[in-house]
C-alpha positions as CSV (number, residue, x, y, z in Angstrom):
1,M,17.3,-3.1,25.9
2,S,19.2,-3.8,22.8
3,P,18.5,-6.1,19.7
4,T,21.5,-8.2,20.8
5,L,20.3,-8.6,24.5
6,E,21.4,-12.2,25.6
7,L,18.2,-14.3,26.1
8,L,17.2,-15.6,29.7
9,S,16.2,-19.2,30.3
10,G,12.8,-20.0,29.4
11,T,12.3,-16.7,27.5
12,H,12.1,-15.5,24.0
13,M,12.1,-12.2,22.1
14,R,9.6,-10.4,20.1
15,T,9.7,-7.4,17.8
16,I,7.3,-4.4,18.0
17,T,5.8,-3.7,14.5
18,A,2.8,-2.2,12.7
19,R,2.8,1.0,14.4
20,P,5.4,3.8,15.1
21,W,5.0,2.8,18.7
22,L,3.1,0.5,21.1
23,N,1.9,1.4,24.4
24,V,3.2,-0.6,27.4
25,R,1.1,-0.9,30.5
26,D,1.6,-1.8,34.1
27,E,-0.9,-4.6,33.8
28,P,-2.2,-7.0,31.2
29,S,-5.4,-4.8,30.5
30,L,-6.4,-1.7,28.6
31,V,-7.4,-0.2,31.9
32,G,-3.8,-0.4,33.0
33,Q,-1.9,2.5,33.3
34,I,0.7,3.3,30.5
35,V,4.1,3.3,31.6
36,G,6.1,3.8,28.3
37,R,6.0,3.5,24.5
38,A,7.9,0.7,22.6
39,E,9.1,1.8,19.1
40,T,8.6,-0.3,16.1
41,G,11.4,-2.5,15.5
42,R,12.3,-2.6,19.2
43,R,13.3,-6.1,20.4
44,L,11.8,-7.1,24.1
45,V,12.3,-10.1,26.3
46,V,8.9,-12.1,26.8
47,F,8.6,-14.0,30.1
48,D,4.8,-15.1,29.7
49,E,1.8,-14.8,27.5
50,I,-1.5,-14.1,29.3
51,P,-5.2,-14.3,28.0
52,G,-7.2,-11.1,28.2
53,T,-10.8,-9.9,27.4
54,K,-9.8,-8.2,24.1
55,Y,-6.4,-9.2,23.4
56,K,-3.5,-11.8,24.6
57,W,-0.9,-9.9,26.6
58,L,2.8,-10.4,26.7
59,K,4.6,-10.0,30.0
60,V,7.9,-8.3,29.1
61,G,11.2,-6.7,30.4
62,F,10.9,-3.0,29.8
63,D,13.3,-0.1,30.9
64,G,14.6,-2.6,33.6
65,G,11.3,-3.8,34.9
66,I,8.2,-5.9,34.1
67,A,5.3,-4.4,31.9
68,Y,2.5,-5.8,29.4
69,L,1.8,-5.2,25.9
70,A,-0.7,-6.3,23.5
71,K,0.6,-9.4,21.6
72,K,-1.5,-8.5,18.3
73,W,1.1,-5.7,17.3
74,T,4.1,-7.8,17.7
75,T,6.1,-10.4,16.0
76,R,9.0,-12.8,15.7
77,F,10.3,-11.1,12.7
78,Q,13.5,-8.9,12.2
79,F,16.1,-7.9,9.8
80,E,19.2,-9.9,10.4
81,N,21.6,-7.7,8.4
82,W,21.5,-4.6,6.0
83,P,20.5,-5.4,2.3
84,C,24.0,-4.1,1.0
85,D,27.3,-2.6,2.1
86,S,26.4,1.0,1.8
87,R,24.9,2.7,4.8
88,L,23.7,5.9,2.8
89,V,19.9,6.4,3.2
90,S,19.1,8.9,0.3
91,Q,15.4,8.9,0.9
92,H,13.3,7.7,4.0
93,F,10.0,6.4,4.3
94,G,6.7,8.6,3.7
95,L,8.7,11.7,2.4
96,N,7.9,13.9,-0.8
97,P,4.1,13.3,-1.2
98,W,3.9,15.5,-4.2
99,R,6.2,13.2,-6.3
100,Y,4.2,10.1,-5.3
101,A,0.7,11.4,-5.7
102,K,0.5,10.3,-9.3
103,W,0.8,6.5,-8.1
104,N,-2.0,7.3,-5.5
105,L,0.8,7.0,-2.6
106,P,0.7,9.7,0.1
107,G,4.7,9.5,0.0
108,H,7.8,7.4,-0.4
109,E,6.5,3.7,0.3
110,G,10.0,2.4,1.1
111,I,13.6,3.3,2.0
112,D,16.2,4.2,-0.7
113,I,19.9,3.3,-0.2
114,A,22.3,4.9,-2.2
115,L,24.8,2.4,-4.0
116,A,27.1,1.9,-7.0
117,S,26.0,-0.1,-9.8
118,G,27.1,-3.8,-9.4
119,D,26.7,-3.5,-5.6
120,E,25.7,-6.7,-3.9
121,I,22.1,-6.9,-2.6
122,R,21.3,-9.5,0.3
123,A,18.3,-10.8,1.7
124,V,17.6,-9.0,5.1
125,A,16.0,-12.2,6.6
126,D,15.2,-15.9,6.1
127,G,12.3,-16.3,3.7
128,V,11.0,-17.8,0.6
129,I,11.0,-16.2,-2.9
130,Y,7.5,-15.5,-4.0
131,Y,8.1,-13.1,-7.0
132,V,11.1,-12.3,-9.5
133,R,11.0,-10.0,-12.5
134,H,14.0,-9.8,-14.8
135,D,12.5,-7.5,-17.3
136,P,14.0,-3.9,-16.4
137,H,10.7,-2.2,-18.5
138,G,7.1,-2.0,-17.8
139,H,7.4,-1.6,-14.2
140,N,8.2,1.2,-11.6
141,Y,10.6,-1.1,-9.6
142,G,12.3,-2.3,-12.8
143,V,14.4,-5.6,-12.1
144,H,13.1,-6.7,-8.7
145,L,12.6,-9.4,-6.3
146,R,10.4,-10.3,-3.5
147,I,10.5,-12.4,-0.4
148,E,8.2,-13.5,2.2
149,H,9.3,-14.0,5.7
150,I,8.0,-15.2,9.0
151,D,4.6,-13.7,10.4
152,Y,3.7,-12.8,6.7
153,H,6.0,-10.0,6.4
154,K,7.4,-9.3,3.0
155,T,10.6,-7.3,1.6
156,I,10.9,-6.0,-2.1
157,Y,14.3,-5.3,-3.5
158,S,13.9,-3.0,-6.3
159,H,15.9,-1.2,-9.2
160,L,18.4,-4.1,-9.5
161,L,20.7,-4.5,-12.6
162,N,19.9,-8.3,-12.3
163,I,19.1,-11.3,-10.1
164,I,21.4,-14.0,-9.3
165,D,21.0,-16.8,-11.9
166,G,18.9,-19.8,-10.7
167,I,17.0,-17.7,-8.1
168,A,13.5,-18.6,-8.7
169,V,10.0,-18.5,-7.1
170,G,9.6,-21.1,-4.2
171,D,13.3,-21.0,-3.4
172,N,14.3,-20.6,0.3
173,I,16.6,-17.8,1.0
174,A,18.7,-17.4,4.1
175,A,19.5,-13.9,5.6
176,G,22.4,-12.4,4.4
177,T,22.4,-14.3,0.8
178,V,23.3,-12.4,-2.3
179,I,20.1,-12.3,-4.3
180,G,21.1,-9.6,-7.2
181,Y,23.1,-6.5,-8.0
182,G,22.1,-2.9,-7.6
183,D,21.4,-0.2,-10.1
184,S,18.8,2.2,-11.4
185,T,16.3,0.1,-13.5
186,G,12.8,1.1,-13.7
187,N,11.3,4.4,-12.6
188,S,14.5,5.5,-10.8
189,F,16.8,8.4,-10.4
190,G,20.2,7.5,-9.6
191,H,21.9,4.2,-8.6
192,H,20.3,2.8,-5.4
193,L,18.2,0.3,-3.8
194,H,14.5,0.6,-3.0
195,L,13.7,-1.3,-0.1
196,T,9.9,-1.9,0.8
197,L,8.7,-3.8,3.9
198,K,5.1,-5.1,4.0
199,A,3.5,-6.4,7.2
200,P,0.1,-7.9,8.1
201,Y,-0.9,-5.0,10.1
202,A,-0.1,-1.4,8.8
203,P,0.7,1.7,10.8
204,Y,-1.0,4.0,8.2
205,D,-3.4,3.8,5.6
206,W,-1.0,3.1,2.9
207,P,-1.8,1.1,-0.3
208,G,-0.3,-2.4,-0.1
209,D,0.3,-2.2,3.8
210,Q,3.9,-0.8,3.6
211,I,5.8,0.1,6.7
212,D,8.7,1.8,7.6
213,P,12.0,-0.3,7.2
214,W,14.0,2.1,9.0
215,P,13.4,1.0,12.6
216,Y,14.4,-2.7,11.6
217,L,17.6,-1.4,10.0
218,R,19.0,1.1,12.7
219,H,19.7,-1.2,15.4
220,I,22.0,-3.3,13.0
221,D,25.8,-2.8,12.9
C-alpha cells in the first residue's frame, strides 16, 4: 500500500514508527502468527481498534488482506513534504560512529541533505515552533529551529544561514512553510541541511530519542 492510498469510508491511516519494523499478526494477540513486517514510515489503512491483554490492537489492511498490529508503535504523524528542493542525501542516519563518539553518539543522529547556501528550508509537517536559535556560534547545530508535531514528534533543522524574520517560539507552522535558508553554520562541513527526527518511542538506545527520518522522506515525490 502506498502513502497516497485513497481512504475507505469509515477508516483512517496510521504510520508505523519507533522501530525499523513492526510485526504484523494474523490475530490481535502476541500469540498470533507473524504474517509480515511493516517498515517504519509505512502508511496503513486502519479498520478498527481492538482491546487486548497487553496492548491495544489495530485491524489493518496489509498486503491485500487483513492483519493486526500493536497500536503502541503507531502514530498519525507523517512528513508531508521534503524540507528542501534538493534530494541529494549526503549522509544517512547512524553512519560514521567514530566521528560522533566525542559527542557520546553512536553515529550520525539525523540525515544530511546537500544544498546551496541560501536554499529554502521548509517544515516537513504541521507543528508548533518550540525553539529558535539565531546565533551561529556556540552550538553544534549553529543557526537552527525546532518544531513539535502531532503525537509528540519533533523535527530539528540545523546549520541554517538564517531563520525567516518574525518566526518565534509558539508560532503555528503549516507543512511546506519556508522557515529559513540553508548554509553551513555550527559544526558543519559543506553546505547542507541536517534534519533530526525525535519521537516518543525510540528504535535504538540513542541519546535524545532520535530516529531515522529517511523512511518518512523516501515515499514523498
